[in-house]
C-alpha positions in Angstrom: 1.1 -3.0 1.0 2.0 -5.2 -2.0 6.0 -5.8 -2.4 6.8 -6.0 -6.1 10.5 -6.2 -5.6 12.0 -6.9 -2.2 14.6 -5.1 -0.5 18.3 -5.3 -1.3 20.2 -8.2 0.2 20.9 -8.1 3.6 17.9 -5.6 4.4 14.2 -6.3 5.5 11.1 -4.6 6.1 11.2 -3.1 9.8 8.0 -1.3 9.7 5.4 0.5 7.1 2.9 3.1 7.5 0.3 4.1 4.8 -1.1 7.7 4.7 -3.8 8.3 4.7 -4.9 5.3 6.8 -8.2 5.3 5.5 -9.7 6.0 2.1 -13.4 6.6 1.4 -15.1 4.3 -1.2 -18.7 4.3 -2.8 -20.7 1.7 -4.7 -23.7 -0.6 -4.6 -24.7 -1.4 -0.9 -24.8 -5.1 -1.7 -21.0 -4.7 -2.5 -20.0 -2.5 0.2 -20.4 -4.7 3.2 -17.4 -7.1 1.6 -14.9 -4.3 1.4 -12.5 -4.3 4.4 -9.1 -3.5 2.9 -7.3 -2.1 -0.3 -4.1 -3.0 -1.6 -1.4 -0.9 -3.1 0.2 -1.8 -6.5 3.5 -3.6 -6.5 6.2 -1.6 -5.0 9.9 -1.8 -5.8 11.9 -2.0 -2.7 15.2 -2.9 -4.4 16.9 0.5 -4.3 16.2 1.2 -0.7 18.2 1.3 2.3 17.0 2.7 5.8 14.0 5.2 5.8 11.8 5.8 2.7 8.8 7.4 1.4 6.8 6.0 -1.8 3.8 7.0 -3.6 1.4 4.5 -4.6 -2.3 4.0 -6.0 -4.6 1.7 -4.0 -6.9 -1.0 -5.6 -10.1 -2.9 -4.6 -10.7 -6.0 -6.1 -14.4 -5.4 -6.7 -14.9 -3.0 -9.9 -18.0 -1.9 -8.8 -16.4 -0.1 -5.6 -15.0 3.1 -6.4 -12.6 5.7 -4.6 -13.9 9.0 -3.5 -11.4 11.6 -3.6 -8.6 9.7 -5.3 -6.7 6.5 -4.6 -3.0 7.8 -4.1 -1.4 7.0 -0.6 2.0 7.6 0.5 3.8 4.5 2.0 6.6 5.1 4.5 8.7 2.2 4.4 11.7 1.4 7.2 14.2 -1.1 6.4 16.6 -2.8 8.7 19.7 -4.7 8.3 19.0 -8.4 8.7 20.3 -9.9 11.8 
């Protein structure tokens, strides 16, 4: 999960969950062995407090590899007060 804007002052990320946890990709065999993870677009957490659910798109750095069935993911973010 890529954070574009951090949580408000006094809050920090406690945990995150991305659903679905796995996406199916396809591409040339020579590229597939290099793919181990995808990244979301930058998320704006500046207006969040507590538990929130966001929608994002996943991205892969290699343009020869494509998502099968879409790249949309749900990101569950649990913020906690900084101690």
